[in-house]
C-alpha positions, 0 to 999 in steps of 0.5 A, a space after each residue: 506531520 500536520 497539513 496532509 489531506 489524508 493519512 494511511 498506515 502502510 508497509 514501506 520496505 527499506 533497503 534494496 527492495 524499496 529502492 528498486 520499487 521507488 525507482 520503478 514507480 518514479 516517486 520516492 515517498 521517503 525522500 518526497 522526491 521524483 526519481 528517474 525511472 529505469 528503461 526496461 526492454 520488453 514493456 508494453 508501454 513506457 514506464 511513466 505510463 504504466 505507473 501513472 496511477 500508483 506513482 503518487 502513493 509510492 512503493 508500499 503495501 496498504 494496511 489501513 487505507 488512506 482516510 481523512 481525520 475524524 472530527 476531534 482527532 489530530 495528527 499528533 494523536 494518530 502518531 501517539 496511537 501508532 507508536 502505542 499500537 506498534 509497541 504491542 505487535 511482533 514483527 511479521 515474516 513472509 517466507 516468500 514474495 513474487 511478482 504476480 498479475 492481479 486481474 488487470 494490474 501487476 504487484 508484488 505479493 506473498 506466494 502463499 497466504 500469511 495468517 500473521 500478516 492478515 491478523 496484523 492488518 485486521 488489527 490495524 484496521 480496527 485499532 485506527 478506526 476512531 481516527 477515520 472520518 466517514 466517507 462522503 457520498 462521492 467517496 462511496 460512489 468511487 469505491 462502488 464503481 468497480 462493482 462490489 460483492 455484498 460482503 465487500 459492500 458491508 465492509 465498505 460501510 463498516 470500515 470505509 474500504 471493501 478489501 479488509 478483513 477476509 477480503 484483504 490481499 497484501 500487495 505492493 502495486 507496480 502498475 495501473 490497470 492494463 489489459 491481460 496481455 499487457 499485464 502479462 508482459 509487464 509482469 514478465 519484465 518486472 519479475 526479471 528486473 526485481 528478481 534479485 530483491 525477491 529471493 529472501 524472506 520478506 520481513 515486516 518490522 513495523 508500520 509507516 504513517 504516510 500523508 497525502 499532500 495537496 497534490 495527491 502524493 504520499 510522503 512518509 511521516 514516520 516509521 514505527 517498529 514492531 516491538 511486542 
């Protein structure tokens, strides 16, 4: 549990969907190991190139974005807080998910907004804020490179990330940034490839504490169950 540079609270699926997503990205954060990526015809580039950016995070949906531990906190306290928090929350069920292009990248997303999912994400961001160290100037500058609205800038200043609260959009990333044409091609191929795993409601039974190693790859630290 100790020794990670940053921690995050993610939704990490299990079962066949997780296996398919981890194989596609080439990194299994649960096992902490590289895995062979599938060869899928019709992609705009090799899978290794398309997934170079998201690979190190593993297959996941971000809830509390990665953060360095604040002074006076430690991983054991974070673990205890996560256990207590998840014991108060009910499971979340998203009726349907799909592969979609989001601007310049491809991800699995809910087909329609989910208020219970958004509420859970907002509560998580707030509950674990005491564990987040303030962003450095370099970290702030990196976040601002993509261009932020006034509201996103305010969220960045308050919560250390611009895409929380009403800006939150749950997604499980499948590619890095691509041209629109390349993203559309990747979406079509991945939609077909992942279709067998997307035909049932997506149940979120808890959160996962993940840690970033010194090489920048994320590992599953612990899986907590929603039991509220």
